[in-house]
N, C-alpha and C positions, 0 to 999 in steps of 0.2 A: 192195898199192897204198898209197902214203903220202899222207895228207891233211894239208894245211896249215890249221891252225886260226888264224884271225885274232885277235890279241890286242886286246881291247877297251881303248880309251884312257880311257873314262869309264864310271862306274857308271850314271849317269842323264843323259839329255838332257831339259832343260826347254824347252818351246816355249810362250811365253806373254807376257802383258802385263807392262809395266814402268811403274811410276809412283811418285811421292813421296807419302807420307802427311803431311798437316798436321793434327795432332790438337789440338783445343781441349778442354781437360779442366777438371774442377771447375766445371761450369756450375751456375748457380742453378736452371735449368730448361731444357727444350728451347726452341730458338728459336720465337718467335711472330711471325706476320706483322704488320708495322707497329710492332714493338717491338724495342728493343735490350737485349740481356742481356750479361753479362760472363763471360769465362772466367778462371779462376784460374791456368791454366797452358797453355803452348803447346809442342808437341813436333813437330819437323821431322825425319822419318826415312824410311828405305827402306820403301816400301809395295808393294802388289800381292800377291795370293795366290801367284802363281807365283814371284816373287822371294823372298818370305818362306820359302816351301817350299824353294827352291834354297839359300838362305843357311843355313837351319837344318839341312838335310840335310847340307850340306858340313861344318858344325860337328860333326855327329855322326860324321863320318868318311867320308862318301861323296864320290866324285869326280864333279863336276857340270859339265856343259857347258850353255850357255844360248844360245837364239836368240830375239830379240825386237827391238822397235823403240823408239827413244827420239828425242827432239829434239836438235838441236845447240845446247844451252843449259846453264845451270848445273845445272838439275835432272838432266839427263842425265849430266853430269859426276859428280854425287854418286852416282847409281845405279851407274855403272861403278866408282867408287872403293869404294863399300860392298860390292859383290859381290866385287871383286878382293881386298879385305881378308879376306874369308871364303873365299878360294881357289876361287871359282867362275870358270870360264873364260868370259871376255866377248868373245873374238875374233870370235864370230859374231853379236854384237849390232849391229844396223843403225841408223845415225844418219840420221833423215829430213831432207830438205832443205826440206820444206814445212810440217811440223807440229811443235808443241812437245811436250815430254815431258808425259805424263799426270800428273795430280795428283788425289788424293782428300782432301777435307776431312771429317774425322770429328768429330762432336759427341758427347762422352762425358757422360752424366748418370747418376750412380750406376753400376749394372751394365748399363745400356742404352746404345745408341749409334745415331746416324743418320749417313749418309754421303752426300756429293755428289761425283761423279767427273767430271772432264774427261778424256776418253780420249786425245785428241791422237794422237800417233804410234802408239799401240797398235793403232789401227784399220788400220794399213798392213801389219801382218804377215800374210802369206799362206802357205798350206801349201807352195807351191813354194820359199819361202825356206828351208825345212827340207830340206836336200839329202840325197840318198842317202848321201853320205859321212858326214854328221853322224850319220845313223841307224846306219850300219855301225860307227861308233866307240863306240856305247853299248850297254849291256845292257838299259836300260829307258827308256821314253818317258813323260813326265808332261806333262799339259796341264790348265790350270785357267781358270776365268772365261770360258767360251766365249761368253756373251752380251754381254761387253764387247769382244769381238774380231770385229768385223764382216768383216774381211778373212780371218781364219782359219777362221771357223765353216763357210762353204760347203764347204771342203775337208777337214773333219775326218775323214770316213769314209776318204777316200783316204790321208790322213796316217797314221791308225791301221792301215789295211790294209798300207801300205808298211812300217810298223814291224814288224808281225807277219811279213811276208814276209822281213825281214832277221833274224828270230829274236828280236826284243825282246819283253820283257814290257811291259805298258802300264798306265797309271792315268789317271783323269780325275776331277777335282772340278769339277762344272758351275758352282757358285756361283749366286747369286741372279740372276734375270732382271729387270732394271729395268723392262722393258716388261710383265712378267708374262704373256708369251705362251707361253713354254717350247717354242717351235717348233724342233724338231730331229728328225731321222729316227732316233729312239732305237732302233727295231727293227733297223735295219741298222748302227747305230754300236756298240751295246753288245756284240755278239758279239766285236768286236775289242778290247774294253776288259777287261783282266784284273782290275783293281781299280777299282770305281766308288765314289766317296767323297762322296756328297751329305750334307747334314744332313737331318733328317727332314722339315722343311717343304719343302725343295727336292724331296725324293723324292716327297712327296704331290702336289706340283704337276706334276711330270714325269709321274707315273702317272695324274694327273687323278682322284685318290681323296682322300676326306676322312679315311679311316682308315689308320693307319700299316701295319697288317698287310695290308690290302687292297692298298696301294701296293707293298709288297714282293712280294706274290704276283703282281701284275700285271707286274712287271719280271723276275721270276726266270727265265722261259723265255728271255729275250733276254740277260740279264746273266750274268756268270760269278761273281765275288765282289762282293757288295754290302756296303759298310761304311757304316752309317747313323749319323751323329754326332748327339748330342742334348745338347749343352752339359753342364751339371752333372749330367745324368742318365746320362752315359757314352755308350757306343756299342754297337751290335749288328752283328755280322758274319754274313753268310749265304753259305755256299759248299756247293753241292750239298745233302747232307743234314745238314751240320754248321752249328750255330748257336752263336756265342760271344757271351755277354753280358759286356761290360766295364764295370765301374763307373768313375765318374770319380774322379780323385784331387783331393780338395777342398783348395783353397788358402784358408786362413783369413785370409791377408793379401792379399786380392785387390786388384789395381791396375787392370787393364783386360783386356778379352777380345779386343782387336784382334789378329788373326792366330792365335788359339788353334786354330782349325780347320786352318789351314795347318801349324801346328807339329805337330798330331796327324798330319796326312798325312806330314810329314817323318819322324816316329818310326815310323809304320807301314811306310812304304816302305823305310826303312833296314833294317828286319828282313826285309821281304818279299824284297828283292834278295839277302839272305843265306840265303834259303830256310828261314827259321825257321817255327815253327808259327803257326797263325792266332792262337792265344792270346798268344804272345810278341809278334806284330806289334801286336795291339790294345792290349796292356798298355803297350808303349813309346809307342804313339801317345797313349794317355791321359796318361801321365806328361809327355810333351812338351807336350801341350795345357795341362796344369796349370802347368808351368814357365813357359810363355809368359805366364801371367797374373800372375806375380810382378814384372814390370817393365812399363813403358809401351811400347807399340808391339809389332810382331811379331817383332823380332829382338834386342832389347836384352838379354834374359835369356840369349841364346845367344852370349855373347862368345867362349867357347872351350869345348872339351870338358871341361876340368877344372872350369870354372864350372858347366856343366850337371850334371856328376856331383855336385858339392857341393850344389847346390840340390835335386837329386833325392833325395839321402840325407838332408839336414837337414830338408827340409820335407815329404817324402813317404815317407821310409823305404824308398826304392827304390835298389838298387845297380845302377848302369849300368855294364856291362862294356865 
């Protein structure tokens, strides 16, 4: 009997939030109630965890399809243009008739930052917008920022379950919960997530543990591969009986950390979908996170693959194939 194997059109389908980042940099201090402070610089760029991931993964050579919601406004136009320039497919991005495009205002002070987000149209994305055809055309499904997506979050389990039924591998970066409730059915969701990508503070809050090791142990029975990011301390990956400790690549010319975790995700998943070793996945993730910090914003350092290779070699002595 002859079987017809469907050719996948995309390496990765990203289902997630879309917004603009307005970055206020070189602050004298963090904002104080009732006082006005000055910013030395302003950057207006593509934002959102999912879009930064998609854009940088495409720069690394992955073919990426995107499903999300934006407003019918200038911010939405910029998002479509910026993603298209990076060869991300935008034909499945929905333009809302009722909401504006989301925006995050980021306040950078030294190596710390605070952010305020207007979600806008990102709240309108629901799991039924991600069609079976979209899933069938991809090898991998990635979702991020679930607590910012009130329309998508209730259907997450069904979405990931459908992805697995169509043979996709999957990844999830939960990101921070602004309400700090961390309310999600993790026990039933995580078995459908092949790569779980929280940072250590998110992991501890999700597991309701104050100790990192206790948090990992609390989730390992439900999760498959846990990759816990820890900023300049690196990352640790846990898969069955394997543990990989990945040191950070330190950038001595640090600019800002906006999108560094998303760039880590892009590097990790680019190797994961190539079926590389856990060590290779974590190493490229760490390199991409460091590359991110050499320029302002989440995508500026990822202009094209040759630029990424040059930064990797010159600043971090890493040869990117």
